[in-house]
C-alpha positions in Angstrom: -14.5 -17.8 11.2 -18.1 -16.9 10.7 -20.2 -18.4 7.9 -22.6 -16.1 6.1 -25.3 -18.1 4.4 -26.3 -16.1 1.3 -29.7 -17.6 1.0 -30.6 -16.5 4.6 -29.3 -12.9 4.1 -31.4 -12.4 0.9 -34.3 -14.5 2.0 -34.4 -16.2 -1.4 -32.8 -19.0 -3.4 -32.4 -16.6 -6.4 -29.5 -14.1 -6.3 -30.9 -12.4 -9.3 -31.7 -8.9 -8.0 -28.7 -6.7 -7.8 -30.2 -4.7 -4.9 -30.1 -7.9 -2.7 -26.4 -8.0 -3.4 -26.0 -4.9 -1.3 -27.5 -6.8 1.7 -24.7 -9.3 1.3 -22.1 -6.6 0.9 -23.2 -4.9 4.1 -23.0 -8.1 6.0 -19.5 -8.8 4.8 -18.4 -5.2 5.3 -19.4 -5.2 8.9 -17.1 -8.2 9.5 -14.2 -6.8 7.5 -14.3 -3.6 9.3 -13.8 -5.6 12.5 -11.1 -7.8 10.9 -13.4 -10.8 11.3 -12.9 -13.4 8.6 -16.0 -14.8 6.9 -16.9 -17.8 4.8 -19.6 -17.2 2.1 -21.9 -20.2 1.8 -24.0 -20.3 -1.3 -26.0 -23.4 -0.3 -29.5 -23.4 -1.9 -28.8 -20.6 -4.3 -30.1 -21.8 -7.7 -29.8 -18.5 -9.7 -26.8 -16.3 -9.5 -26.3 -13.3 -11.7 -23.2 -11.1 -12.1 -25.1 -7.9 -11.3 -25.8 -9.4 -7.8 -22.2 -10.4 -7.4 -20.9 -7.0 -8.5 -22.7 -5.4 -5.5 -22.2 -8.3 -3.1 -18.5 -9.0 -3.5 -17.2 -6.8 -6.4 -17.0 -3.7 -4.3 -15.1 -5.4 -1.5 -11.9 -4.1 -3.2 -12.9 -0.6 -2.2 -12.6 -1.7 1.4 -9.2 -3.5 1.6 -6.3 -4.5 -0.6 -6.7 -7.8 -2.4 -4.1 -9.5 -0.2 -6.1 -8.7 2.9 -9.4 -9.7 1.3 -8.1 -13.2 0.5 -7.4 -13.7 4.2 -10.7 -12.2 5.4 -13.3 -13.5 2.8 -13.5 -17.2 1.7 -16.0 -19.0 -0.4 -17.2 -22.4 0.6 -16.4 -24.0 -2.7 -18.6 -27.1 -2.3 -21.7 -24.8 -2.1 -21.4 -23.3 -5.6 -21.7 -25.0 -9.0 -18.9 -24.7 -11.5 -20.8 -22.1 -13.5 -21.5 -20.0 -10.4 -17.9 -20.3 -9.4 -16.8 -19.0 -12.8 -19.1 -16.0 -12.4 -17.7 -15.3 -9.0 -14.1 -15.5 -10.3 -15.0 -13.3 -13.3 -16.6 -10.6 -11.0 -13.6 -10.6 -8.6 -11.1 -10.4 -11.5 -12.9 -7.6 -13.2 -13.4 -5.7 -10.1 -9.7 -6.0 -9.1 -8.6 -5.0 -12.6 -10.9 -2.0 -12.8 -9.7 -0.6 -9.5 -6.1 -1.1 -10.5 -6.7 0.7 -13.8 -8.3 3.6 -11.8 -5.4 3.7 -9.4 -3.0 3.8 -12.3 -5.0 6.6 -14.0 -5.0 8.6 -10.8 -1.3 8.2 -10.4 -0.8 9.4 -14.0 -3.0 12.4 -13.6 -1.4 13.4 -10.3 2.1 13.2 -11.9 1.1 15.3 -14.9 -0.8 17.9 -12.9 1.5 18.2 -9.9 
């Protein structure tokens, strides 16, 4: 299992620019597409905002079902503070729920419109 060090990917200790989140997403996506599990290491990240996380990990649910993602992407828990971990959990929960709502809406529209 490969470890991705977030600080090294974004070249900063501040994950406060959402565009840098896309760099992390691309790094994770490359591995997921090859079915290679990864561990996300947040060592040295002092600032972490949800806009960054939305791009970095929130859109992972567009790639694979949640059950597969939990096997392919892990977070090294001892590298994130409790407040950062809460933000990560919030982003993942919101992202998963939004995609489920969209899927439900699509099913509803398809049934009504046959």
